[in-house]
C-alpha positions as CSV (number, residue, x, y, z in Angstrom):
1,X,0.0,0.0,0.0
2,X,2.8,2.2,0.8
3,X,4.4,2.1,-2.7
4,X,1.0,2.6,-4.2
5,X,0.6,5.8,-2.4
6,X,3.9,7.0,-3.2
7,X,3.2,6.1,-6.9
8,X,0.3,7.9,-7.1
9,X,1.5,10.8,-5.2
10,X,4.4,11.2,-8.1
11,X,1.7,11.1,-10.7
12,X,-0.3,13.5,-9.2
13,X,2.8,15.9,-8.9
14,X,3.5,14.9,-12.5
15,X,0.4,16.1,-13.7
16,X,0.0,19.3,-11.7
17,X,3.6,20.2,-12.7
18,X,2.6,19.7,-16.1
19,X,-0.2,21.6,-16.5
20,X,1.3,24.6,-14.5
21,X,4.9,24.3,-16.9
22,X,2.2,25.0,-19.9
23,X,0.8,28.2,-18.6
24,X,1.9,31.7,-19.7
25,X,4.0,34.0,-17.4
26,X,0.9,36.0,-16.1
27,X,-1.5,33.0,-15.4
28,X,1.6,31.3,-13.3
29,X,1.7,34.2,-11.5
30,X,-1.9,34.2,-10.7
31,X,-2.1,30.3,-10.1
32,X,0.9,31.1,-7.5
33,X,-1.1,33.9,-5.5
34,X,-4.0,31.6,-5.3
35,X,-2.5,28.8,-4.3
36,X,0.1,30.0,-1.8
37,X,-2.5,30.8,1.1
38,X,-3.8,27.4,0.4
39,X,-1.0,25.4,0.0
40,X,-1.1,23.1,3.3
41,X,-4.8,22.6,2.3
42,X,-4.0,21.8,-1.0
43,X,-1.3,18.9,0.4
44,X,-3.6,17.6,2.7
45,X,-6.5,17.2,0.1
46,X,-4.1,15.5,-1.9
47,X,-2.9,12.9,0.9
48,X,-6.2,12.2,2.0
49,X,-7.3,11.4,-1.7
50,X,-4.4,9.4,-2.3
51,X,-5.0,7.6,1.4
52,X,-8.6,7.1,0.4
53,X,-7.7,5.9,-2.9
54,X,-5.3,3.6,-1.7
55,X,-7.8,2.2,1.1
56,X,-10.8,1.7,-1.8
57,X,-8.1,-0.4,-3.7
58,X,-7.0,-2.7,-1.1
59,X,-10.6,-3.4,-0.3
60,X,-11.1,-4.3,-3.7
61,X,-7.5,-6.2,-4.1
62,X,-8.6,-8.5,-0.9
63,X,-12.1,-8.8,-2.2
64,X,-11.4,-9.6,-6.0
65,X,-8.0,-10.5,-6.7
66,X,-6.7,-12.4,-3.4
67,X,-10.2,-14.0,-2.6
68,X,-10.0,-15.1,-6.5
69,X,-6.2,-16.4,-5.7
70,X,-7.7,-18.2,-2.5
71,X,-10.8,-19.7,-4.5
72,X,-8.0,-21.1,-6.9
73,X,-5.8,-22.4,-4.6
74,X,-8.6,-24.3,-2.6
75,X,-9.8,-25.7,-6.2
76,X,-6.6,-26.9,-6.9
77,X,-6.4,-28.5,-3.3
78,X,-9.5,-30.0,-4.0
79,X,-9.0,-31.7,-7.1
80,X,-5.2,-32.9,-6.5
81,X,-5.0,-33.6,-2.8
82,X,-8.2,-33.5,-0.7
83,X,-11.5,-33.8,-2.2
84,X,-13.3,-33.2,1.3
85,X,-11.6,-29.6,1.4
86,X,-14.3,-26.9,1.0
87,X,-13.9,-23.2,0.1
88,X,-14.8,-20.4,2.5
89,X,-14.3,-17.1,1.2
90,X,-15.6,-14.1,3.1
91,X,-15.8,-11.7,-0.1
92,X,-18.2,-10.0,-2.3
93,X,-21.4,-11.9,-3.4
94,X,-19.4,-12.8,-7.0
95,X,-16.9,-14.9,-5.3
96,X,-19.1,-16.4,-3.0
97,X,-21.7,-17.4,-5.7
98,X,-18.5,-19.0,-7.3
99,X,-17.5,-20.8,-4.1
100,X,-20.9,-22.3,-3.4
101,X,-21.0,-23.8,-6.9
102,X,-17.4,-25.1,-6.5
103,X,-18.4,-26.5,-3.2
104,X,-21.7,-28.0,-4.6
105,X,-19.6,-29.3,-7.7
106,X,-16.8,-31.2,-4.9
107,X,-19.7,-32.7,-3.4
108,X,-21.5,-34.1,-6.4
109,X,-18.0,-35.4,-7.7
110,X,-17.5,-36.6,-4.4
111,X,-20.5,-38.6,-3.7
112,X,-19.8,-40.2,-7.5
113,X,-16.1,-41.0,-6.3
114,X,-17.6,-42.8,-3.2
115,X,-20.0,-44.8,-5.3
116,X,-17.1,-46.2,-7.3
117,X,-15.0,-46.9,-4.1
118,X,-18.1,-48.7,-3.0
119,X,-18.2,-50.8,-6.3
120,X,-14.5,-51.2,-6.4
121,X,-14.4,-52.4,-3.0
122,X,-17.1,-55.1,-3.4
123,X,-15.4,-56.5,-6.5
124,X,-11.9,-56.8,-4.3
125,X,-13.5,-58.0,-1.6
126,X,-12.8,-61.7,-2.3
127,X,-9.1,-60.9,-3.6
128,X,-8.4,-59.0,-0.5
129,X,-9.6,-61.7,1.9
130,X,-7.3,-64.6,0.0
131,X,-4.5,-61.5,0.5
132,X,-5.0,-61.1,4.2
133,X,-5.4,-64.9,4.7
134,X,-1.6,-65.1,3.1
135,X,-0.7,-62.0,4.8
136,X,-1.3,-63.5,8.3
137,X,0.0,-67.0,7.3
138,X,3.4,-65.4,6.2
139,X,3.7,-62.9,9.2
140,X,3.2,-66.3,11.5
141,X,5.5,-68.2,9.7
142,X,8.6,-69.3,12.3
143,X,10.8,-69.4,9.5
144,X,12.1,-66.1,7.8
145,X,11.4,-65.2,4.3
146,X,12.6,-62.0,2.3
147,X,12.4,-61.4,-1.3
148,X,15.0,-58.7,-3.3
149,X,15.2,-57.5,-6.3
150,X,18.4,-57.9,-8.4
151,X,19.9,-54.9,-6.9
152,X,19.6,-56.4,-3.4
153,X,16.6,-53.8,-2.5
154,X,14.3,-55.2,-0.1
155,X,10.7,-55.8,-1.4
156,X,9.1,-58.0,1.2
157,X,10.0,-59.6,4.6
158,X,8.4,-60.7,7.6
159,X,8.9,-60.7,11.1
160,X,11.0,-63.7,11.5
161,X,13.5,-62.3,8.7
162,X,13.6,-59.0,11.0
163,X,14.5,-60.7,14.1
164,X,16.7,-63.2,12.4
165,X,18.9,-60.7,10.9
166,X,18.5,-57.6,13.5
167,X,20.8,-56.0,15.6
168,X,22.5,-57.5,18.5
169,X,20.2,-58.2,21.2
170,X,22.4,-55.6,24.0
171,X,21.7,-52.7,21.3
172,X,19.6,-50.2,22.7
173,X,16.6,-48.7,21.2
174,X,14.6,-49.8,17.9
175,X,17.9,-50.3,16.1
176,X,16.5,-53.6,14.5
177,X,14.1,-51.5,12.6
178,X,17.1,-49.5,10.7
179,X,18.9,-53.0,9.3
180,X,15.9,-54.6,7.5
181,X,13.2,-52.5,5.7
182,X,11.5,-51.9,2.3
183,X,13.5,-50.3,-0.2
184,X,16.7,-50.9,2.4
185,X,20.1,-52.9,0.8
186,X,20.0,-56.2,1.9
187,X,24.3,-56.1,1.7
188,X,23.6,-54.1,5.0
189,X,23.5,-57.5,6.5
190,X,24.7,-60.0,4.6
191,X,27.9,-59.8,2.8
192,X,27.6,-58.7,-0.7
193,X,30.5,-61.1,-2.2
194,X,28.6,-64.0,-0.6
195,X,25.2,-63.0,-2.3
196,X,27.0,-62.7,-5.5
197,X,28.4,-66.1,-5.4
198,X,25.0,-68.0,-4.4
199,X,23.6,-65.6,-7.6
200,X,26.5,-66.9,-9.8
201,X,25.7,-70.3,-8.6
202,X,21.8,-70.1,-9.7
203,X,22.4,-68.4,-12.8
204,X,25.0,-71.3,-13.9
205,X,22.0,-73.5,-12.9
206,X,19.8,-71.7,-15.0
207,X,22.0,-71.6,-17.9
208,X,22.2,-75.5,-17.8
209,X,18.3,-75.9,-17.2
210,X,18.7,-77.7,-14.1
211,X,15.6,-78.6,-12.3
212,X,16.8,-77.3,-8.9
213,X,17.9,-73.9,-9.1
214,X,18.2,-73.2,-5.4
215,X,21.4,-72.0,-3.5
216,X,22.0,-72.5,0.0
217,X,24.7,-71.0,2.2
218,X,25.1,-69.6,5.9
219,X,26.1,-66.7,7.3
220,X,26.8,-64.8,10.4
221,X,24.6,-61.6,11.7
222,X,25.7,-58.8,13.6
223,X,24.6,-60.4,16.7
224,X,26.8,-63.7,16.0
225,X,23.9,-65.7,15.4
226,X,24.4,-68.5,12.6
227,X,21.5,-68.5,9.9
228,X,21.3,-70.9,6.9
229,X,19.8,-68.9,3.9
230,X,18.2,-70.8,0.8
231,X,18.1,-68.7,-2.1
232,X,15.4,-69.3,-5.1
233,X,15.2,-66.9,-8.2
234,X,12.6,-65.0,-9.2
235,X,12.3,-65.4,-13.0
236,X,10.7,-63.3,-15.7
237,X,10.3,-63.2,-19.2
238,X,13.4,-61.5,-20.9
239,X,12.4,-58.6,-22.8
240,X,13.9,-59.0,-26.4
241,X,14.5,-56.4,-29.0
242,X,12.1,-57.3,-31.6
243,X,14.5,-58.7,-34.5
244,X,16.2,-60.9,-31.8
245,X,12.6,-61.8,-30.4
246,X,11.3,-63.0,-34.0
247,X,14.9,-64.7,-34.5
248,X,14.5,-66.6,-31.1
249,X,11.1,-67.6,-32.2
250,X,11.2,-68.3,-35.7
251,X,15.0,-69.0,-36.1
252,X,17.0,-67.2,-38.8
253,X,17.5,-67.1,-42.5
254,X,18.3,-70.4,-43.0
255,X,15.3,-72.0,-41.2
256,X,17.9,-73.2,-38.2
257,X,17.1,-72.0,-34.5
258,X,19.2,-69.0,-33.6
259,X,21.8,-70.6,-31.0
260,X,22.9,-67.3,-29.8
261,X,19.8,-66.2,-28.4
262,X,19.8,-66.9,-24.7
263,X,17.2,-68.6,-22.5
264,X,13.8,-66.2,-22.7
265,X,13.9,-65.9,-18.5
266,X,15.8,-63.8,-16.9
267,X,16.8,-63.4,-12.9
268,X,14.7,-60.5,-11.7
269,X,14.8,-60.7,-8.0
270,X,15.2,-63.8,-5.6
271,X,13.9,-65.1,-2.3
272,X,15.4,-66.2,0.9
273,X,14.0,-68.6,3.4
274,X,16.6,-68.3,6.5
275,X,16.7,-70.8,9.5
276,X,18.6,-69.8,12.6
277,X,21.0,-73.2,13.4
278,X,22.9,-71.5,16.1
279,X,21.4,-73.3,18.9
280,X,21.7,-76.7,16.8
281,X,25.3,-76.1,16.2
282,X,26.4,-74.8,20.0
283,X,24.6,-78.0,20.7
284,X,27.0,-79.8,18.3
285,X,30.0,-78.1,19.3
286,X,29.1,-79.0,23.2
287,X,28.7,-82.5,22.3
288,X,31.9,-82.8,20.3
289,X,33.8,-81.2,23.3
290,X,32.0,-83.5,25.9
291,X,32.5,-86.9,23.8
292,X,36.0,-85.4,23.5
293,X,36.2,-85.4,27.2
294,X,34.6,-88.7,27.7
295,X,37.1,-90.2,25.2
296,X,40.5,-88.5,27.0
297,X,38.6,-89.1,30.1
298,X,38.3,-92.9,29.7
299,X,41.7,-93.6,28.6
300,X,43.1,-93.8,32.1
301,X,40.1,-96.0,33.1
302,X,40.8,-98.2,30.2
303,X,44.6,-98.6,30.8
304,X,43.7,-99.4,34.7
305,X,41.1,-102.3,33.6
306,X,43.9,-103.5,30.8
307,X,46.5,-103.5,33.5
308,X,44.6,-105.5,35.9
309,X,43.1,-108.2,33.4
310,X,46.9,-108.2,32.0
311,X,48.2,-109.0,35.6
312,X,45.5,-111.6,36.2
313,X,46.0,-113.3,33.1
314,X,49.8,-113.4,33.4
315,X,49.5,-114.2,37.2
316,X,46.6,-116.7,37.4
317,X,48.3,-118.3,40.9
318,X,48.6,-114.7,42.7
319,X,47.2,-114.6,46.1
320,X,43.5,-114.1,46.8
321,X,43.9,-110.9,48.1
322,X,45.6,-109.6,45.0
323,X,43.3,-110.9,42.8
324,X,40.2,-109.2,45.0
325,X,42.1,-106.0,44.5
326,X,42.7,-106.2,40.9
327,X,39.1,-107.5,40.4
328,X,37.9,-104.4,42.6
329,X,39.8,-101.9,40.4
330,X,38.5,-103.4,37.3
331,X,34.8,-103.2,38.7
332,X,35.2,-99.6,40.1
333,X,36.9,-98.5,36.5
334,X,34.0,-100.4,34.5
335,X,31.4,-98.5,37.1
336,X,33.1,-95.2,36.3
337,X,32.8,-95.8,32.5
338,X,29.3,-96.8,33.1
339,X,28.3,-93.5,34.6
340,X,30.4,-91.6,32.2
341,X,28.3,-93.1,29.4
342,X,24.9,-93.0,31.0
343,X,25.7,-89.2,31.7
344,X,27.1,-88.3,27.7
345,X,23.6,-90.7,26.4
346,X,21.5,-88.3,28.7
347,X,23.2,-85.1,27.4
348,X,22.9,-86.0,24.1
349,X,19.9,-87.9,23.5
350,X,18.1,-85.2,22.0
351,X,20.6,-84.0,19.9
352,X,20.4,-84.1,16.0
353,X,23.8,-85.1,14.0
354,X,24.2,-81.9,12.3
355,X,27.5,-80.6,11.5
356,X,28.4,-77.4,9.7
357,X,25.8,-77.1,6.3
358,X,27.0,-78.6,3.3
359,X,25.1,-78.3,0.1
360,X,24.8,-81.1,-2.5
361,X,25.9,-79.9,-5.6
362,X,27.8,-80.9,-8.9
363,X,31.8,-81.0,-8.5
364,X,32.0,-79.7,-11.9
365,X,30.1,-76.5,-10.9
366,X,32.8,-76.0,-8.0
367,X,35.4,-76.0,-11.0
368,X,34.3,-73.7,-13.0
369,X,33.1,-71.4,-10.8
370,X,36.6,-71.5,-9.0
371,X,38.3,-71.2,-12.6
372,X,36.3,-67.9,-13.2
373,X,37.0,-66.7,-9.7
374,X,41.0,-67.4,-10.6
375,X,40.8,-66.0,-14.0
376,X,39.1,-62.9,-12.8
377,X,40.3,-62.4,-9.6
378,X,44.1,-63.2,-10.5
379,X,44.4,-62.9,-14.2
380,X,45.5,-66.6,-14.5
381,X,44.9,-69.2,-17.3
382,X,43.2,-72.4,-16.4
383,X,41.7,-75.7,-17.8
384,X,40.0,-78.8,-17.1
385,X,41.5,-81.9,-17.9
386,X,39.6,-85.2,-16.7
387,X,36.1,-84.1,-15.2
388,X,33.6,-86.7,-14.3
389,X,30.4,-84.1,-14.6
390,X,28.0,-86.3,-13.2
391,X,30.0,-86.7,-9.4
392,X,28.2,-84.5,-6.9
393,X,29.8,-83.6,-3.8
394,X,28.9,-82.1,-0.3
395,X,30.7,-78.8,0.2
396,X,30.2,-75.4,1.3
397,X,30.8,-73.9,-2.1
398,X,31.5,-70.5,-1.1
399,X,34.6,-71.1,1.2
400,X,35.7,-74.0,-1.2
401,X,36.1,-71.7,-4.1
402,X,37.8,-69.4,-1.5
403,X,40.2,-71.9,-0.5
404,X,41.3,-73.0,-4.5
405,X,41.7,-69.1,-5.2
406,X,43.8,-68.6,-2.1
407,X,46.3,-71.6,-2.9
408,X,46.2,-70.1,-6.7
409,X,47.1,-66.7,-5.4
410,X,50.1,-67.7,-3.1
411,X,51.4,-69.9,-5.8
412,X,51.5,-66.9,-8.0
413,X,52.7,-64.7,-5.8
414,X,55.6,-67.2,-4.1
415,X,56.4,-69.5,-7.4
416,X,55.0,-67.1,-10.2
417,X,52.9,-69.6,-11.3
418,X,50.5,-68.6,-14.3
419,X,48.5,-71.9,-15.3
420,X,46.5,-74.3,-13.4
421,X,45.0,-77.3,-14.5
422,X,41.9,-79.0,-12.7
423,X,40.9,-82.9,-12.7
424,X,37.6,-84.7,-10.8
425,X,37.1,-88.3,-10.5
426,X,35.8,-90.6,-7.9
427,X,37.9,-93.1,-5.5
428,X,35.7,-95.1,-3.8
429,X,33.4,-93.1,-1.6
430,X,35.9,-89.8,-1.9
431,X,35.9,-87.4,-4.8
432,X,39.4,-86.4,-5.8
433,X,39.5,-83.1,-6.9
434,X,43.0,-82.2,-8.4
435,X,44.2,-78.6,-8.8
436,X,47.4,-79.2,-11.0
437,X,50.5,-77.0,-12.4
438,X,54.3,-77.2,-13.5
439,X,56.9,-75.6,-11.3
440,X,59.4,-75.9,-8.7
441,X,59.5,-78.5,-5.9
442,X,57.6,-77.0,-2.5
443,X,58.7,-78.0,0.8
444,X,55.9,-79.4,3.7
445,X,56.8,-76.6,5.6
446,X,55.7,-73.8,3.4
447,X,52.5,-75.9,2.9
448,X,52.1,-76.4,6.3
449,X,52.7,-72.4,7.0
450,X,49.9,-71.9,3.9
451,X,47.4,-74.0,5.9
452,X,47.6,-72.2,9.1
453,X,47.3,-68.4,7.6
454,X,44.2,-66.9,7.2
455,X,43.2,-66.7,3.5
456,X,43.6,-63.9,1.4
457,X,43.5,-63.7,-2.7
458,X,41.8,-61.6,-5.0
459,X,41.0,-58.8,-2.8
460,X,39.1,-60.6,-0.4
461,X,40.5,-61.4,3.2
462,X,38.6,-64.3,5.3
463,X,39.1,-65.0,8.8
464,X,39.1,-68.8,7.4
465,X,42.6,-70.9,7.1
466,X,42.6,-73.8,4.8
467,X,43.0,-75.8,7.7
468,X,39.6,-74.6,8.9
469,X,38.1,-75.1,5.2
470,X,39.1,-79.1,4.8
471,X,38.0,-79.7,8.2
472,X,35.0,-78.1,7.8
473,X,34.2,-80.5,4.9
474,X,35.4,-83.7,6.7
475,X,37.9,-83.7,3.9
476,X,41.8,-84.3,3.4
477,X,44.2,-82.0,1.6
478,X,47.3,-84.1,0.3
479,X,50.3,-82.3,-1.8
480,X,51.8,-84.6,-4.5
481,X,55.0,-83.7,-6.6
482,X,55.3,-85.8,-9.6
483,X,59.3,-85.2,-10.3
484,X,59.0,-87.5,-13.6
485,X,56.6,-85.3,-15.3
486,X,57.3,-82.0,-13.4
487,X,54.1,-81.7,-12.0
488,X,52.9,-80.8,-8.7
489,X,49.1,-81.4,-7.6
490,X,47.2,-80.1,-4.5
491,X,44.8,-83.1,-4.4
492,X,41.4,-82.2,-2.0
493,X,39.6,-85.5,-0.9
494,X,35.8,-84.5,-0.7
495,X,32.9,-87.1,0.4
496,X,30.3,-87.9,-2.5
497,X,26.8,-86.8,-2.3
498,X,23.9,-88.5,-4.1
499,X,22.1,-85.9,-6.4
500,X,18.9,-84.5,-5.1
501,X,16.0,-84.8,-7.4
502,X,13.5,-82.1,-7.8
503,X,9.9,-83.8,-7.6
504,X,8.3,-84.1,-10.9
505,X,6.1,-80.9,-11.6
506,X,8.2,-78.9,-9.7
507,X,7.5,-75.0,-10.3
508,X,10.8,-73.4,-11.8
509,X,8.9,-70.0,-12.0
510,X,7.6,-67.8,-9.0
511,X,4.0,-66.2,-9.8
512,X,1.2,-64.8,-7.9
513,X,0.6,-61.8,-5.6
514,X,0.9,-63.4,-2.1
515,X,1.7,-60.4,-0.4
516,X,2.3,-60.2,3.5
517,X,2.6,-57.4,5.5
518,X,5.8,-56.4,5.0
519,X,5.7,-55.7,1.1
520,X,6.1,-53.9,-2.1
521,X,6.8,-55.7,-5.2
522,X,6.4,-52.7,-7.0
523,X,10.1,-52.4,-6.3
524,X,10.9,-55.1,-8.8
525,X,10.6,-52.4,-11.6
526,X,12.9,-50.2,-9.9
527,X,16.7,-50.3,-9.9
528,X,19.2,-48.9,-8.0
529,X,18.7,-44.9,-7.3
530,X,21.0,-42.6,-9.3
531,X,23.7,-40.9,-7.5
532,X,22.6,-37.8,-9.1
533,X,19.7,-37.4,-6.5
534,X,18.5,-34.0,-7.8
535,X,17.2,-35.3,-11.1
536,X,15.3,-38.2,-9.6
537,X,11.5,-37.5,-9.7
538,X,9.7,-37.3,-6.3
539,X,7.8,-40.3,-7.0
540,X,11.0,-42.6,-7.2
541,X,12.7,-41.3,-3.8
542,X,13.2,-42.8,-0.5
543,X,12.3,-40.5,2.6
544,X,12.9,-40.3,6.1
545,X,10.3,-37.9,7.6
546,X,11.9,-37.1,10.9
547,X,11.3,-34.8,14.1
548,X,12.8,-34.0,17.4
549,X,10.9,-33.0,20.7
550,X,13.5,-30.5,22.9
551,X,14.0,-28.7,26.0
552,X,13.6,-25.6,24.4
553,X,13.9,-23.6,21.3
554,X,17.4,-22.5,21.3
555,X,19.6,-24.9,19.7
556,X,23.1,-22.5,19.7
557,X,22.0,-21.5,23.2
558,X,22.3,-25.2,25.0
559,X,18.8,-26.9,24.7
560,X,18.8,-30.3,23.8
561,X,16.8,-33.1,22.0
562,X,14.7,-35.1,24.2
563,X,12.8,-37.6,21.8
564,X,13.7,-38.6,18.2
565,X,10.9,-39.9,15.9
566,X,11.1,-41.2,12.4
567,X,9.0,-43.0,9.9
568,X,10.0,-44.1,6.1
569,X,8.3,-43.6,2.8
570,X,9.1,-46.0,0.1
571,X,7.7,-46.2,-3.5
572,X,5.1,-43.5,-2.3
573,X,4.2,-45.4,0.2
574,X,3.9,-44.3,4.4
575,X,5.4,-47.6,6.3
576,X,3.8,-47.1,9.6
577,X,5.2,-50.2,10.7
578,X,9.0,-49.1,9.8
579,X,9.4,-46.4,12.5
580,X,11.9,-45.0,15.0
581,X,10.9,-43.6,18.4
582,X,13.4,-43.0,21.5
583,X,13.6,-40.9,24.1
584,X,17.1,-39.5,25.3
585,X,18.3,-38.0,28.2
586,X,19.3,-34.4,27.7
587,X,21.2,-34.2,31.1
588,X,19.7,-30.9,31.9
589,X,16.4,-29.9,32.7
590,X,13.5,-29.6,30.6
591,X,12.0,-26.0,29.9
592,X,8.7,-25.4,31.4
593,X,7.0,-24.3,28.3
594,X,8.5,-27.1,26.4
595,X,7.2,-29.8,28.6
596,X,3.7,-28.1,28.6
597,X,3.9,-28.6,24.8
598,X,5.1,-32.1,24.3
599,X,4.5,-33.9,27.9
600,X,7.9,-35.1,28.3
601,X,9.2,-34.8,31.6
602,X,12.4,-35.0,33.1
603,X,11.5,-38.4,35.3
604,X,10.4,-39.7,32.0
605,X,14.2,-39.4,30.8
606,X,16.1,-40.3,33.6
607,X,17.8,-43.9,32.2
608,X,17.2,-43.2,28.4
609,X,20.2,-43.3,26.1
610,X,22.0,-40.1,25.9
611,X,22.0,-38.2,22.7
612,X,25.9,-39.8,21.6
613,X,24.3,-43.6,22.4
614,X,21.0,-42.8,20.3
615,X,22.2,-40.9,17.6
616,X,24.2,-43.9,15.5
617,X,20.9,-46.0,15.7
618,X,19.1,-42.8,14.0
619,X,21.5,-42.1,11.8
620,X,21.6,-45.7,10.3
621,X,18.0,-45.5,9.8
622,X,18.0,-42.4,7.9
623,X,20.4,-44.4,5.4
624,X,20.4,-43.8,1.8
625,X,17.1,-41.6,1.9
626,X,16.2,-37.9,1.4
627,X,15.2,-36.4,5.1
628,X,12.0,-34.7,5.1
629,X,10.9,-32.4,8.1
630,X,8.3,-29.6,8.8
631,X,10.6,-26.8,9.6
632,X,13.3,-29.0,8.9
633,X,15.8,-26.0,9.9
634,X,15.2,-26.2,13.4
635,X,15.7,-30.2,13.9
636,X,18.5,-30.1,11.3
637,X,20.2,-27.8,13.4
638,X,20.0,-29.7,16.6
639,X,21.5,-32.4,14.8
640,X,24.3,-30.1,13.2
641,X,25.5,-29.0,16.9
642,X,26.2,-32.6,17.5
643,X,28.5,-33.6,14.7
644,X,31.6,-32.5,16.7
645,X,30.5,-34.5,20.0
646,X,29.1,-37.9,17.9
647,X,31.2,-37.4,14.9
648,X,27.9,-38.3,13.2
649,X,26.9,-36.1,10.0
650,X,23.7,-36.3,8.1
651,X,24.8,-35.1,4.7
652,X,21.3,-36.2,2.9
653,X,19.1,-33.7,0.9
654,X,16.6,-32.3,3.1
655,X,12.9,-31.4,2.2
656,X,10.8,-29.1,4.3
657,X,7.1,-29.1,4.2
658,X,6.8,-25.7,5.7
659,X,8.9,-24.3,2.6
660,X,6.7,-26.6,0.3
661,X,3.3,-25.4,1.3
662,X,4.4,-21.9,0.6
663,X,5.6,-22.8,-2.4
664,X,2.3,-24.6,-3.1
665,X,-0.3,-22.0,-1.5
666,X,1.5,-18.6,-0.9
667,X,-2.0,-16.9,-0.4
668,X,-2.8,-19.6,2.5
669,X,-3.0,-17.4,5.9
670,X,-1.2,-20.3,7.7
671,X,1.7,-22.7,7.0
672,X,1.5,-24.1,10.9
673,X,1.5,-28.1,10.3
674,X,-2.1,-28.7,11.6
675,X,-3.6,-25.7,9.1
676,X,-1.7,-27.4,6.5
677,X,-3.0,-30.9,7.4
678,X,-6.5,-29.6,7.4
679,X,-6.2,-28.4,3.9
680,X,-5.0,-31.3,2.8
681,X,-7.2,-33.9,4.5
682,X,-4.5,-35.4,6.7
683,X,-6.0,-36.6,10.3
684,X,-3.5,-35.4,13.0
685,X,-3.0,-38.3,15.6
686,X,-0.3,-37.9,18.7
687,X,0.6,-34.2,18.1
688,X,3.7,-33.2,19.4
689,X,5.2,-36.7,19.8
690,X,8.3,-37.0,17.7
691,X,6.9,-40.2,15.7
692,X,3.3,-38.7,15.5
693,X,4.6,-35.3,13.8
694,X,6.5,-37.6,11.6
695,X,3.6,-39.3,10.6
696,X,1.8,-36.4,10.2
697,X,4.5,-34.7,7.9
698,X,5.2,-38.0,5.8
699,X,1.3,-37.9,5.0
700,X,1.3,-34.4,4.1
701,X,4.5,-34.7,1.9
702,X,2.6,-37.6,0.0
703,X,-0.3,-35.0,-0.5
704,X,1.9,-32.4,-1.8
705,X,3.9,-34.4,-4.5
706,X,1.1,-34.6,-7.3
707,X,0.4,-30.9,-6.0
708,X,4.0,-30.1,-6.9
709,X,3.6,-31.9,-10.2
710,X,0.9,-29.9,-11.4
711,X,2.8,-27.0,-11.1
712,X,6.0,-28.4,-12.8
713,X,8.0,-29.5,-9.5
714,X,8.7,-33.0,-10.6
715,X,12.0,-33.6,-9.2
716,X,13.8,-33.2,-6.1
717,X,16.4,-30.7,-7.5
718,X,13.2,-28.6,-8.5
719,X,11.5,-29.0,-5.1
720,X,14.6,-27.8,-3.6
721,X,15.2,-24.9,-5.9
722,X,11.4,-23.6,-5.3
723,X,12.0,-23.9,-1.4
724,X,15.0,-21.8,-1.2
725,X,12.8,-19.0,-2.8
726,X,10.5,-18.6,-0.3
727,X,10.3,-16.2,2.7
728,X,10.4,-19.0,5.3
729,X,13.9,-20.3,3.6
730,X,15.6,-17.0,5.3
731,X,15.1,-18.2,9.1
732,X,18.2,-19.1,10.9
733,X,18.4,-20.8,14.5
């Protein structure tokens, strides 16, 4: 208004001056004589006229221009975000009439939508019932189930899988939630090379058109639990170019099948079932120790019995007193042995005969995988000579291939061997797997040292030794030097296994839509997120919506965090079951005004983790996502001030729903979280709790994304750039 007033006065003065300038000198003199006594009155009237005109303009602007903008924004909200929103404009009759008509149209549209939704729900009811049955079944399974896409992003999991692969038992707070979640990488909990090896095994079996495509391996979790996992591929038709697809279907020009076209299926992901074998493995280890103790403890008794029997045999005419003494020795030692035997039997009556889990597989698959590993990791030449392709062995293929690669690496490093050959044949009940080369003689001491050193080869380190691998396989390793042929051989004697056969008609594809509670199969279509996050569409990003409650409003003045809350958004879904909530001991009193707002007293915080203990878990929960908050600058300032103390930095991009609201609806009177939620039709629950506010903010963001797209703001970079131009973006804490 001040600008308008200045402009009006300037134009009025210019008009008066132009009129005065065009007068002749006599007229100018008369005007000056007339105006001079009344100068102040003229100026006052001019200012009054300008004020009245400005006030009238302001009323007209608020009534027609600003009111029309509010109606336009409200219509946008009704169409794009909240059909239940209604327009309430206090303005001229024309705008009120438009608002009434728009509200009536919205009522009619909403009634049609409800009717359509009712019909859709009726049509879906039977499908939903089946889905819920399957979801209940999956959630109650004692066996963990986890599904990933090819990039290792988690698409489905059940509670058993979360518990099996969760955080250590002594971790404080909801740390396990940060390890397993939709869209998270399985490589956070399972070694990448181990999974890559299992997928390579599955791919090899697929190429050979074997009936059983599954791979099995064992790993340990962060909590030290031993988990047996079985991997099965999720297969889908391969999308081929038209020319290639035609060749595959009809053959080449000569009428022969096109052998260059691969199988018409591809691995789009994998299903893993998991079983915790820690208890059974520990039981077997304890059994072995006690059996060894029984064996060692029996040696003395057996020696005493043997000595007494030999004495009685050698001296049959010994005196009765001595004979009785030897008989008592035999009786006592036999009683001791019987007691030990009975105790051992009782202790292990329920023990299963389970060793370290080994999988049954073709020996030729092990050799082919070892050759690929040696050639790719070490750059050495390999070949196969005499390989029995029908021979099955029991092996942990991952550690066995590690061992062969390790041996090749030591020979390359210390004796400059450049080429290896492999043989595989059967001898009795054992398989002979030979790795051969031509080169100098190697001493037994060198081989012994290699057996006892941790295996390191091809850029991979393992805590296991070669001796560990042979003992794990119940195998023997023999070194043979054939001087006449100038050939050296490492021979592994492995137990033979009988091949397993899939039952007739066993399915080779995974179809259907059995979706348990923790699922999102749409992620099958998404690859790994681009590192250029600013160019990624908002609908394709994963978010962590955060909120904090504090002792006060001055982070730089010493106020501290008393509660952390967060929830994840993946594939445009708010994952209400993947949340983080933790009270934090601030080590200082909570301000009275703050306590009246969030209700967290100092007594409630006693015994809770400090910020240094809670922040690592919170940071892990937020990994690989875009952070979202309402008035996020406030929360981020508290987190940034803890960087020096904890060494933890939050470097992710940040979106602020406060700023986005100002971008979307600059003419709305309030951008408080409650006001935004009401406009967008979001129910506010548990307000002023960290998790409650995070949930509301997450719902608000999901309603905002289509509104932003309607304004041409579709990527993260565009949203951040638009936010930075708003008034509230200049606020500092």
